[in-house]
C-alpha positions in Angstrom: 40.2 -1.3 6.1 36.5 -1.2 5.4 35.0 1.8 3.8 32.1 3.3 5.9 28.7 2.7 4.4 27.1 5.5 6.2 28.5 9.1 6.2 28.2 11.1 9.4 27.8 14.9 9.2 27.8 17.2 12.2 26.5 20.7 11.7 24.8 23.5 13.5 21.6 24.2 11.4 19.2 22.5 9.0 20.4 24.7 6.2 24.0 23.9 7.0 23.1 20.2 7.0 21.3 20.5 3.7 24.2 22.2 2.0 26.7 19.6 3.3 24.5 16.8 2.1 24.2 18.2 -1.4 27.9 18.6 -1.6 28.6 15.1 -0.5 26.0 13.5 -2.7 27.2 15.4 -5.8 30.8 14.5 -4.9 30.5 10.9 -3.9 26.9 9.8 -4.5 26.1 6.5 -6.3 24.3 6.9 -9.6 21.4 4.5 -10.3 18.3 4.3 -12.3 14.9 3.9 -10.5 13.5 0.6 -11.7 9.9 1.7 -12.0 10.6 5.0 -13.7 12.9 6.8 -16.1 14.7 9.0 -13.5 18.3 8.8 -12.3 19.5 9.5 -8.8 22.7 10.3 -7.1 22.4 8.8 -3.6 24.0 8.3 -0.3 23.4 7.0 3.2 23.7 9.6 6.0 23.4 10.4 9.6 23.2 14.2 10.1 23.6 15.7 13.6 22.0 19.2 13.7 22.8 20.8 17.0 20.9 24.1 16.6 18.1 23.0 14.2 15.9 25.8 15.4 18.1 28.6 13.9 16.1 30.9 11.7 15.3 31.1 9.0 14.4 27.5 8.6 14.2 27.7 4.8 17.4 27.7 2.9 18.6 31.2 1.7 20.0 31.4 -1.8 23.2 33.5 -2.3 22.6 37.2 -3.1 22.0 37.8 -6.7 21.4 34.1 -7.4 18.9 33.0 -10.0 18.3 29.7 -8.1 14.7 29.1 -7.1 14.7 28.2 -3.4 13.4 24.6 -2.7 11.0 25.8 0.0 9.9 28.8 2.0 9.0 29.6 5.6 5.3 29.6 4.6 5.6 26.1 3.0 7.3 24.9 6.2 4.5 26.3 8.4 2.0 24.6 6.1 3.9 21.3 6.4 3.9 21.7 10.1 0.2 21.9 10.0 0.0 18.7 8.1 2.2 16.9 10.6 0.0 17.7 13.5 -3.4 17.1 11.7 -5.0 13.7 11.4 -6.5 14.6 8.1 -5.0 14.0 4.6 -5.6 16.1 1.6 -7.9 14.8 -1.2 -4.9 14.1 -3.5 -2.9 12.3 -0.9 -2.7 8.5 -0.5 -1.5 9.0 3.1 -0.2 11.7 5.3 2.4 11.6 8.2 -0.1 13.4 10.4 -2.4 10.5 10.3 0.1 8.6 12.4 2.0 11.4 14.2 -0.7 13.8 15.2 -2.2 11.6 18.0 1.2 10.1 19.0 2.6 13.6 19.6 -0.1 14.2 22.3 0.4 10.8 23.8 4.1 11.3 24.0 3.6 14.6 25.8 1.3 12.9 28.3 3.8 10.1 28.9 6.6 12.4 29.7 4.4 14.5 32.0 3.1 11.4 33.8 6.3 9.2 34.0 9.1 11.8 33.8 12.0 12.4 31.4 14.1 9.3 32.0 12.5 7.0 29.4 13.5 5.5 26.1 10.1 4.3 25.0 8.8 7.4 23.2 9.3 6.4 19.6 6.6 7.5 17.1 6.4 5.1 14.2 5.0 6.1 10.8 3.3 3.5 8.6 2.8 -0.2 9.3 4.4 -3.4 7.9 1.4 -3.7 5.7 2.3 -0.4 4.1 4.5 -2.4 1.7 1.3 -3.4 -0.1 0.9 0.2 -1.1 3.2 -0.8 -3.9 1.3 -3.9 -4.9 -1.1 -3.8 -7.7 -1.9 -7.5 -7.3 -3.1 -7.5 -3.7 -6.0 -5.7 -2.0 -5.2 -4.5 1.5 -7.7 -3.0 4.0 -7.4 -2.5 7.7 -9.2 -0.5 10.4 -7.3 0.4 13.7 -9.1 1.6 16.8 -7.5 2.8 20.0 -9.7 3.2 23.1 -9.3 4.1 26.7 -9.5 0.8 28.5 -11.5 2.2 31.5 -13.8 4.6 29.9 -14.1 3.2 26.4 -13.4 6.7 25.0 -12.1 6.6 21.4 -8.5 7.9 21.3 -7.7 7.3 17.7 -8.9 5.5 14.6 -7.5 5.0 11.2 -8.6 3.2 8.1 -5.8 1.9 5.7 -6.2 0.8 2.2 -4.3 0.4 -1.0 -7.4 0.6 -3.3 -6.1 3.9 -4.8 -3.4 2.0 -6.7 -6.0 0.1 -8.8 -5.7 3.0 -11.1 -2.7 2.2 -13.3 -2.1 5.9 -13.8 -1.7 6.5 -10.1 1.9 6.5 -8.9 2.5 3.9 -6.2 4.2 5.0 -3.0 4.5 4.4 0.7 5.6 6.4 3.6 9.2 7.7 3.4 9.4 8.9 6.9 9.3 5.9 9.1 10.2 6.9 12.7 10.6 9.9 15.0 12.3 8.8 18.2 11.9 11.4 21.0 13.8 11.7 24.2 14.7 14.3 26.8 18.3 14.7 28.0 19.8 17.5 30.0 16.4 19.2 30.0 16.5 19.3 26.2 14.0 17.6 23.8 15.7 15.6 21.0 14.4 14.1 17.8 16.0 11.2 15.9 14.2 10.8 12.6 14.6 8.0 10.0 13.6 8.2 6.4 13.8 5.1 4.2 14.2 7.5 1.2 14.3 11.2 0.9 14.9 13.9 -1.7 17.8 15.9 -0.5 17.2 19.0 -2.7 13.5 19.8 -2.1 12.3 17.5 0.7 15.0 17.6 3.3 14.7 21.3 4.2 11.0 21.3 4.2 10.6 18.0 6.1 13.1 18.9 8.8 11.8 22.5 9.0 8.3 21.1 9.7 9.6 18.5 12.2 11.6 21.2 14.0 8.4 23.1 14.5 6.8 19.9 15.9 9.8 19.6 18.3 9.5 23.3 19.4 5.8 22.8 20.0 6.4 19.7 22.2 9.3 21.3 24.1 7.1 24.4 24.9 4.3 22.2 26.2 6.7 20.1 28.3 8.5 23.2 29.6 11.9 21.9 28.4 14.5 23.4 26.1 14.6 22.7 22.3 17.5 20.4 21.6 19.3 18.8 18.7 17.8 16.8 15.9 19.4 13.8 14.2 18.5 13.0 10.6 19.1 9.6 9.1 18.3 8.0 5.8 19.5 5.0 3.8 18.8 6.8 0.5 19.2 10.6 0.5 19.3 11.5 -3.1 19.2 14.2 -5.7 17.2 13.5 -8.8 18.7 14.0 -12.2 16.5 17.0 -13.0 18.0 18.8 -10.0 21.7 18.0 -10.6 22.5 21.2 -12.5 20.7 23.4 -9.9 22.5 21.6 -7.1 25.8 22.2 -8.8 25.0 25.9 -9.0 24.1 26.0 -5.3 27.3 24.3 -4.2 29.3 26.3 -6.6 30.6 23.5 -8.8 30.8 23.5 -12.6 28.8 21.2 -14.8 32.1 19.6 -15.9 32.5 18.2 -12.4 29.8 15.5 -13.0 31.2 14.9 -16.5 34.6 14.2 -14.9 32.9 11.8 -12.5 31.3 10.0 -15.4 27.8 10.9 -14.2 26.8 13.0 -17.2 
């Protein structure tokens, strides 16, 4: 029998999904060293179905009396939501997901209103094939994208893309981790299926999906449909070595567990 490459987890909330991911990665995750850095990861490939992702609070709650610092807060999730629906990036950012998602969110809403719910075309991609050159220090990449209304000539969206920031050898190279948000309506409920090529399970997962959940709630409200499930998928959901002991504390495993696995 073949061993499954991708692990499926079915849960109620984002917090429950986060906890189950941490436990699975610590228990079965593959250890490897990042080629361009000195950090190690424990990693796995997952599809996580969250059937009540809007359950509050969105931010993980640490056990009572715990000294563990929470990976995010409701305030940070609200701020992240603002970034997702804004076309602007912050001065220290090479890119933002909102540069791609903000205008698509409104176009998807318009599409559902105009053509109805029975469509499978409302996928919101993030990044472009050329985003790979964000990692290249040997190639210069520049592009300008313009979207106009064909009849009126009205400018709908524009974006300039470049990798010039990585000419500085001290800058860390990176490209978009979130690559797609697939949107559909079924049984009068709005669903998201999100794909990350790579994602930090400890800190990023709850904040990313908390913010995406707020986007989904906003869209559902405008479309007058119910908020539905969210599917999270990633080929590399990982916990960095600096968070291994904190993660062990949260899932109530002793440090010796990783020693027995041969990880420490």
